[in-house]
C-alpha positions as CSV (number, residue, x, y, z in Angstrom):
1,M,9.6,-21.1,-33.8
2,S,6.7,-22.6,-31.8
3,K,7.5,-20.3,-28.9
4,I,8.9,-16.8,-29.1
5,S,10.1,-15.0,-26.0
6,T,8.5,-11.8,-25.0
7,Y,11.8,-9.9,-25.8
8,W,11.8,-11.1,-29.4
9,K,8.1,-10.3,-29.8
10,C,8.8,-6.7,-28.6
11,Q,11.9,-6.5,-30.9
12,L,9.9,-7.6,-34.0
13,F,6.9,-5.5,-33.1
14,G,9.0,-2.3,-32.2
15,W,11.3,-2.4,-35.3
16,G,8.3,-3.4,-37.4
17,I,6.5,-0.2,-36.4
18,V,9.7,1.9,-37.0
19,S,10.1,0.4,-40.4
20,I,6.5,1.1,-41.4
21,I,6.8,4.7,-40.3
22,I,10.0,5.2,-42.3
23,Y,8.5,3.4,-45.3
24,T,5.4,5.5,-45.2
25,Y,7.3,8.7,-44.8
26,N,9.6,7.9,-47.7
27,N,6.6,7.0,-49.9
28,I,4.8,10.3,-49.1
29,I,7.9,12.4,-50.0
30,Y,9.4,10.4,-52.9
31,A,6.6,7.9,-53.9
32,D,9.3,5.2,-54.2
33,Y,7.1,2.3,-53.3
34,F,9.0,-0.5,-54.8
35,G,12.6,0.8,-54.9
36,F,12.6,1.5,-51.2
37,F,11.0,-1.8,-50.1
38,Y,14.3,-3.8,-50.0
39,K,16.0,-1.0,-48.3
40,I,13.4,-1.0,-45.5
41,I,14.0,-4.8,-45.0
42,I,17.7,-3.9,-44.6
43,I,16.8,-1.2,-42.1
44,F,14.6,-3.6,-40.2
45,L,17.3,-6.3,-39.9
46,F,20.0,-3.8,-39.1
47,G,17.9,-2.2,-36.3
48,I,17.2,-5.5,-34.7
49,S,20.9,-6.5,-34.8
50,C,22.0,-3.2,-33.3
51,S,19.5,-3.2,-30.5
52,H,20.2,-6.8,-29.7
53,L,23.9,-6.0,-29.6
54,L,23.1,-3.2,-27.2
55,R,21.1,-5.5,-25.0
56,T,24.0,-7.9,-25.0
57,V,26.4,-5.2,-23.8
58,I,24.0,-4.1,-21.1
59,K,23.7,-7.6,-19.8
60,K,27.4,-8.3,-20.1
61,L,28.3,-5.2,-18.1
62,D,25.4,-6.1,-15.7
63,I,24.4,-2.4,-15.8
64,L,20.9,-3.0,-14.5
65,H,22.3,-4.1,-11.2
66,Y,24.3,-0.9,-10.7
67,E,23.0,1.9,-8.4
68,F,20.2,3.8,-9.9
69,T,22.2,7.0,-10.7
70,N,25.0,4.9,-12.3
71,Q,22.4,3.0,-14.4
72,I,21.1,6.2,-15.8
73,I,24.6,7.5,-16.7
74,W,25.7,4.3,-18.3
75,L,22.5,3.9,-20.4
76,C,22.7,7.5,-21.6
77,A,26.3,7.0,-22.5
78,L,25.6,3.7,-24.3
79,S,22.6,5.3,-26.1
80,L,24.9,8.1,-27.4
81,L,27.8,5.8,-28.3
82,F,25.6,3.3,-30.2
83,S,23.8,6.1,-32.0
84,C,27.0,7.6,-33.2
85,G,28.6,4.3,-34.1
86,T,25.6,2.7,-35.9
87,T,24.7,5.9,-37.8
88,F,28.2,6.2,-39.1
89,I,28.4,2.5,-40.1
90,W,25.0,2.6,-41.7
91,L,25.6,5.7,-43.8
92,Y,29.1,4.7,-44.8
93,V,27.8,1.3,-46.0
94,L,24.9,2.9,-47.9
95,I,27.1,5.4,-49.7
96,K,30.0,3.1,-50.5
97,S,27.7,0.4,-51.9
98,T,25.8,3.1,-53.8
99,I,22.6,1.7,-52.4
100,Y,21.7,5.3,-51.4
101,T,22.8,8.6,-52.7
102,F,22.2,11.9,-50.9
103,L,21.6,14.8,-53.3
104,N,20.3,18.3,-52.8
105,T,17.8,20.2,-55.0
106,I,20.4,20.8,-57.7
107,N,21.5,17.1,-57.7
108,S,24.8,17.7,-56.2
109,P,26.1,15.5,-53.3
110,I,25.3,16.6,-49.8
111,P,28.3,16.7,-47.4
112,F,28.6,13.6,-45.3
113,Y,28.7,15.5,-42.0
114,K,25.3,17.1,-42.8
115,V,23.8,13.8,-43.6
116,Y,25.4,12.2,-40.6
117,L,24.1,14.8,-38.2
118,F,20.6,14.8,-39.6
119,N,20.3,11.0,-39.4
120,L,22.1,10.9,-36.0
121,M,19.2,12.8,-34.4
122,Y,16.6,10.2,-35.5
123,V,18.8,7.3,-34.6
124,F,19.5,8.7,-31.2
125,L,15.8,9.2,-30.5
126,T,15.1,5.6,-31.6
127,F,17.8,4.1,-29.4
128,S,17.0,6.3,-26.4
129,G,13.3,5.2,-26.7
130,W,14.4,1.6,-27.0
131,I,16.7,1.9,-23.9
132,L,14.0,3.7,-21.9
133,I,11.5,1.0,-22.6
134,Y,14.0,-1.8,-21.8
135,F,15.0,-0.1,-18.6
136,L,11.4,0.5,-17.4
137,V,10.4,-3.0,-18.2
138,H,13.2,-4.4,-16.1
139,Y,12.8,-1.7,-13.4
140,V,9.1,-2.6,-12.9
141,K,10.0,-6.4,-13.0
142,D,12.7,-5.9,-10.4
143,I,10.3,-4.0,-8.1
144,R,7.7,-6.8,-8.4
145,D,10.3,-9.4,-7.7
146,Q,11.5,-7.5,-4.6
147,E,7.9,-7.1,-3.4
148,R,7.2,-10.8,-3.9
149,R,10.4,-11.9,-2.2
150,K,9.6,-9.6,0.7
151,L,6.1,-11.0,0.8
152,I,7.3,-14.5,0.8
153,Y,9.8,-13.7,3.6
154,E,7.0,-12.1,5.7
155,Y,4.8,-15.1,5.0
156,K,7.4,-17.5,6.1
157,I,8.0,-15.5,9.3
158,V,4.2,-15.5,10.1
159,E,3.9,-19.2,9.2
160,L,6.8,-20.1,11.5
161,E,5.2,-18.1,14.3
162,A,1.8,-19.7,13.6
163,K,3.4,-23.2,13.4
164,A,5.0,-22.6,16.8
165,L,1.7,-21.4,18.2
166,R,-0.1,-24.5,16.8
167,A,2.6,-26.9,18.0
168,Q,2.6,-25.6,21.5
169,M,-1.2,-25.8,21.5
170,N,-1.4,-23.3,24.3
171,P,0.4,-25.0,27.3
172,H,-2.1,-23.5,29.8
173,F,-4.9,-25.2,27.9
174,I,-3.1,-28.6,28.0
175,F,-2.2,-28.1,31.7
176,N,-5.8,-27.4,32.6
177,C,-7.1,-30.3,30.6
178,M,-4.7,-32.7,32.4
179,N,-5.7,-31.3,35.7
180,S,-9.5,-31.7,34.8
181,I,-8.8,-35.4,33.9
182,K,-6.9,-35.9,37.1
183,A,-9.7,-34.4,39.2
184,L,-12.2,-36.6,37.5
185,I,-10.2,-39.7,38.3
186,Q,-9.8,-38.7,41.9
187,K,-13.5,-38.2,42.2
188,G,-14.0,-41.7,40.8
189,E,-15.8,-40.5,37.7
190,Q,-14.1,-43.0,35.5
191,E,-16.5,-43.0,32.6
192,K,-16.4,-39.2,32.3
193,S,-12.6,-39.0,32.7
194,V,-12.3,-41.7,29.8
195,V,-14.5,-39.5,27.5
196,Y,-12.5,-36.4,28.4
197,L,-9.2,-38.2,27.9
198,T,-10.3,-39.6,24.5
199,T,-11.5,-36.3,23.2
200,F,-8.3,-34.6,24.4
201,S,-6.1,-37.2,22.7
202,K,-8.1,-36.7,19.4
203,L,-7.6,-32.9,19.5
204,L,-3.9,-33.2,20.4
205,R,-3.4,-35.6,17.5
206,T,-5.3,-33.3,15.1
207,V,-3.4,-30.2,16.1
208,L,0.0,-32.0,15.9
209,E,-0.9,-33.3,12.4
210,T,-1.9,-29.9,11.1
211,S,1.1,-28.1,12.6
212,N,3.1,-28.7,9.5
213,K,0.4,-27.9,7.0
214,R,-0.3,-24.5,5.7
215,E,-3.8,-25.4,4.5
216,I,-6.4,-28.0,5.5
217,T,-10.0,-28.7,4.4
218,L,-12.8,-26.7,6.1
219,F,-14.2,-30.0,7.2
220,D,-11.0,-30.8,9.2
221,E,-10.9,-27.2,10.6
222,L,-14.4,-27.5,11.9
223,E,-13.8,-31.0,13.4
224,T,-10.9,-29.5,15.4
225,C,-13.1,-26.6,16.5
226,R,-15.8,-29.2,17.6
227,L,-13.3,-31.1,19.7
228,Y,-11.9,-27.9,21.2
229,N,-15.4,-26.8,22.2
230,E,-16.3,-30.2,23.7
231,L,-13.2,-30.1,25.9
232,E,-13.8,-26.6,27.1
233,S,-17.4,-27.4,27.9
234,L,-16.3,-30.4,29.9
235,R,-13.6,-28.4,31.7
236,F,-16.1,-25.7,32.8
237,N,-18.9,-28.2,33.7
238,G,-21.2,-26.9,31.0
239,K,-21.0,-23.3,31.9
240,F,-21.4,-22.6,28.3
241,T,-23.1,-24.5,25.4
242,Y,-22.1,-24.5,21.8
243,S,-23.6,-25.5,18.4
244,F,-22.5,-25.9,14.9
245,N,-24.8,-25.0,12.0
246,V,-23.4,-26.0,8.7
247,D,-25.1,-25.7,5.3
248,Q,-25.5,-29.3,4.2
249,T,-25.2,-28.3,0.5
250,L,-21.5,-27.3,1.0
251,D,-18.7,-29.7,0.1
252,L,-16.5,-28.8,3.1
253,K,-13.8,-31.3,2.0
254,S,-13.2,-29.3,-1.2
255,I,-12.8,-25.9,0.5
256,M,-9.2,-25.2,1.7
257,V,-8.5,-22.8,4.5
258,P,-5.4,-21.9,6.5
259,A,-4.9,-24.3,9.3
260,L,-6.4,-23.3,12.7
261,I,-7.9,-20.1,11.2
262,I,-11.2,-20.4,13.1
263,Q,-10.2,-21.8,16.4
264,P,-8.5,-18.6,17.9
265,F,-11.8,-16.7,17.5
266,I,-13.8,-19.5,19.3
267,E,-11.1,-19.5,22.1
268,N,-11.5,-15.8,22.4
269,A,-15.3,-16.0,22.5
270,I,-15.1,-18.5,25.4
271,W,-12.4,-16.9,27.5
272,H,-13.1,-13.2,26.9
273,G,-16.8,-13.3,26.2
274,I,-18.4,-16.2,28.1
275,M,-16.2,-16.8,31.1
276,P,-16.6,-13.3,32.7
277,K,-20.4,-14.0,32.9
278,E,-21.6,-15.7,36.0
279,E,-24.5,-17.3,34.2
280,G,-22.4,-18.5,31.3
281,G,-23.5,-18.3,27.6
282,V,-23.6,-19.7,24.2
283,V,-21.1,-20.0,21.3
284,T,-22.6,-20.6,17.9
285,V,-20.5,-21.5,14.8
286,K,-22.4,-21.2,11.5
287,V,-21.1,-22.0,8.0
288,D,-23.0,-21.1,4.9
289,K,-22.6,-19.7,1.4
290,W,-23.3,-16.0,0.9
291,D,-22.6,-13.8,-2.2
292,N,-20.3,-16.4,-3.9
293,T,-18.2,-16.8,-0.8
294,I,-18.1,-19.3,2.1
295,R,-19.0,-17.4,5.3
296,C,-18.1,-18.7,8.7
297,T,-19.8,-16.9,11.6
298,I,-18.6,-17.2,15.3
299,D,-21.2,-15.7,17.6
300,D,-21.3,-15.4,21.3
301,N,-23.6,-13.7,23.8
302,G,-20.7,-12.9,26.2
303,V,-19.9,-9.6,27.8
304,G,-18.5,-8.1,24.6
305,R,-15.1,-6.7,23.8
306,E,-15.6,-3.3,25.4
307,T,-16.7,-4.8,28.8
308,S,-13.9,-7.4,28.6
309,K,-11.3,-4.6,28.5
310,Q,-13.0,-2.6,31.3
311,N,-13.7,-5.3,33.9
312,K,-9.9,-6.3,34.1
313,F,-10.9,-9.9,33.6
314,S,-7.7,-11.8,32.9
315,S,-6.6,-15.3,32.4
316,A,-3.3,-17.2,31.8
317,D,-4.5,-17.5,28.2
318,S,-5.0,-13.8,27.4
319,S,-1.6,-13.1,26.0
320,H,-1.6,-16.3,23.9
321,Q,-5.0,-15.4,22.6
322,S,-4.0,-11.9,21.6
323,K,-1.1,-13.2,19.7
324,G,-3.1,-16.0,18.1
325,E,-5.7,-13.5,16.9
326,H,-3.1,-11.1,15.5
327,L,-1.3,-14.1,13.7
328,T,-4.7,-15.2,12.3
329,Q,-5.3,-11.9,10.7
330,A,-1.8,-11.6,9.3
331,R,-1.9,-15.2,7.9
332,L,-5.2,-14.4,6.2
333,N,-3.9,-11.2,4.6
334,L,-0.7,-12.8,3.3
335,D,-2.6,-15.9,2.0
336,N,-4.8,-13.5,0.1
337,L,-1.8,-11.7,-1.5
338,L,0.1,-14.9,-2.4
339,N,-2.9,-16.9,-3.7
340,E,-4.9,-14.0,-5.1
341,R,-7.9,-14.7,-2.8
342,N,-10.3,-12.4,-1.2
343,A,-10.8,-13.7,2.3
344,G,-11.6,-11.3,5.0
345,I,-12.6,-10.9,8.7
346,Q,-15.5,-8.7,10.0
347,I,-15.9,-8.0,13.7
348,I,-19.3,-6.9,15.0
349,D,-19.8,-5.7,18.5
350,K,-23.3,-6.5,19.6
351,H,-25.4,-4.2,21.8
352,D,-28.8,-4.6,23.5
353,M,-31.8,-2.2,23.7
354,D,-29.9,-0.2,26.4
355,N,-26.8,0.0,24.3
356,K,-24.9,-2.3,26.5
357,S,-22.4,-4.8,25.1
358,C,-24.0,-8.2,24.7
359,G,-21.5,-10.3,22.8
360,T,-19.4,-10.4,19.6
361,T,-19.9,-11.7,16.1
362,I,-16.9,-12.6,14.0
363,I,-17.5,-13.2,10.3
364,I,-14.8,-14.9,8.2
365,N,-15.3,-14.9,4.4
366,F,-13.4,-17.5,2.4
367,S,-13.1,-17.7,-1.3
368,E,-15.0,-20.6,-2.8
369,Y,-12.3,-22.7,-4.7
């Protein structure tokens, strides 16, 4: 057989160990090296046959899908039943075929029931151990399967929520963009309105194209963020400036990240960090490699999270942003579990010399793959 299942590997290994132990014990006591060899082969084959029959019965009765207490009762009963039955058959065949004789110290036959009870103890311990291992393997496997199914369901729920969030693309943002374009047209600023409309259409197309994708390249993610920043800067007449600093040695098109994983933090930096400041501010996005990971840093010099909560600054986008940030963290955590990655988010509240809030830094670490 070119490929042996794990079950049969365990069967062969387990009964092989048992046979070696019995063979060694017999040789120490009786020094019957050659005469007992063919007998141990029979024991090996008989043990595998009986345990495989026991497994067949367990699967046929579907015992491992019973309630936990009923599983224990049934498995204990089967262990005792098989031990009694196989011990009787084994000894009966050995005695009747004269393969083995059981004599005491004065060479007279030992009563069958004494031989039976003596061997029954060892057979029962062997079958009990086999059933215990078989039960634990399946029990652990079932727990892992349940956890994985639960994880997949949670992931699907989060992905559906995130997909809805991406598809709606924040209706307040779209409404404000259209109003800004309308205002530019009314003012007669045709050239500026065309630039605004072109940028807006590119962003809208990009978001709609990625709404059905779980992952996109980091290059595409950053392009979406650039378009978003450009539109917001146009909307607020340059109240804030932005910059993207990307390590040119990185191959951004080979790095996959969850779709729209960076944009919610940029949106949060603009609306909750920069907008409350009368003088505006700066948003910086930096991508580099650090400690075998790809690090994306979103930095702003806004009012900071503490001040943002205290000054009662609110906007129509605040609830959307809060949900978007929560979904971003949840998506990243589930993506780590499903794909065995180690991405993480670090939030740093910046303070000046007087210990006043002076902005926020978000660091997202992606696995390099």
